[in-house]
C-alpha positions as CSV (number, residue, x, y, z in Angstrom):
1,M,-11.9,-15.8,11.8
2,K,-11.1,-15.9,8.7
3,Q,-9.0,-13.3,7.1
4,S,-10.3,-11.1,4.3
5,D,-8.9,-12.4,0.5
6,K,-8.5,-8.3,0.5
7,I,-5.7,-7.3,3.3
8,L,-2.7,-8.2,2.7
9,V,-0.5,-8.9,6.1
10,G,3.4,-9.0,6.1
11,I,6.0,-7.5,3.6
12,Q,6.3,-10.5,2.0
13,E,2.6,-10.9,0.8
14,I,2.6,-7.3,-0.1
15,L,6.0,-7.6,-2.1
16,D,4.5,-10.8,-3.8
17,F,1.2,-9.1,-4.4
18,I,3.1,-5.9,-6.4
19,G,5.8,-8.1,-7.7
20,V,8.7,-7.2,-6.2
21,Q,11.0,-8.8,-4.3
22,D,13.5,-6.8,-3.1
23,R,12.6,-5.2,0.3
24,R,14.3,-1.7,-0.8
25,T,12.1,-1.3,-3.2
26,F,8.9,-1.7,-0.5
27,K,10.8,1.3,1.1
28,T,11.0,3.5,-1.2
29,L,7.3,2.8,-2.4
30,Y,6.2,3.4,1.4
31,D,8.0,6.6,1.5
32,E,6.3,7.7,-1.8
33,G,2.7,6.9,-0.8
34,L,2.1,3.3,-1.1
35,P,-1.2,2.5,1.4
36,A,0.5,0.2,3.8
37,R,0.4,0.5,7.6
38,T,2.5,-1.1,10.3
39,K,0.9,-2.5,14.2
40,N,2.8,-4.0,16.2
41,R,5.9,-4.6,13.9
42,R,3.9,-6.3,11.4
43,W,2.9,-4.6,8.3
44,F,-1.0,-5.0,6.4
45,A,-2.1,-3.6,3.2
46,H,-5.5,-3.5,1.1
47,K,-5.6,-5.0,-2.2
48,D,-7.8,-2.1,-3.6
49,R,-6.0,0.7,-2.0
50,V,-2.5,-1.0,-3.4
51,E,-4.0,-1.7,-7.0
52,E,-5.3,2.4,-6.5
53,F,-2.1,3.6,-5.3
54,F,-0.3,2.1,-9.0
55,Y,-3.0,3.4,-11.0
56,A,-2.4,6.8,-9.7
57,W,0.9,6.8,-10.2
58,A,0.6,5.2,-13.8
59,V,-1.7,7.6,-14.8
60,G,-0.4,10.7,-13.7
61,S,-3.1,11.5,-10.8
62,F,-0.7,10.7,-8.6
63,D,-0.8,14.2,-6.4
64,E,-4.6,13.5,-6.3
65,F,-4.3,10.5,-4.6
66,L,-1.8,11.4,-2.0
67,E,-4.4,14.1,-1.2
68,E,-7.2,11.6,-0.5
69,E,-5.2,9.2,1.0
70,D,-4.4,12.1,3.9
71,S,-7.4,13.4,4.1
72,A,-8.7,9.7,4.6
73,Y,-7.0,9.6,8.4
74,E,-8.0,13.4,9.3
75,D,-11.1,12.4,11.4
């Protein structure tokens, strides 16, 4: 089965996508709401959601983004 081009698998792939190589920066961004999840000690993220995260952060609607992210997992 072919993996979607939109799915980032592993910290290194996520770091490459956002243009950062420092794992501490990843941890900081994750603590601030970077939409990534871990399953069986492997990290996953969706490119569109990561881009939305940085867009919201850059334009100042970051709090709204976090509220939407929280409500997406409230089922």
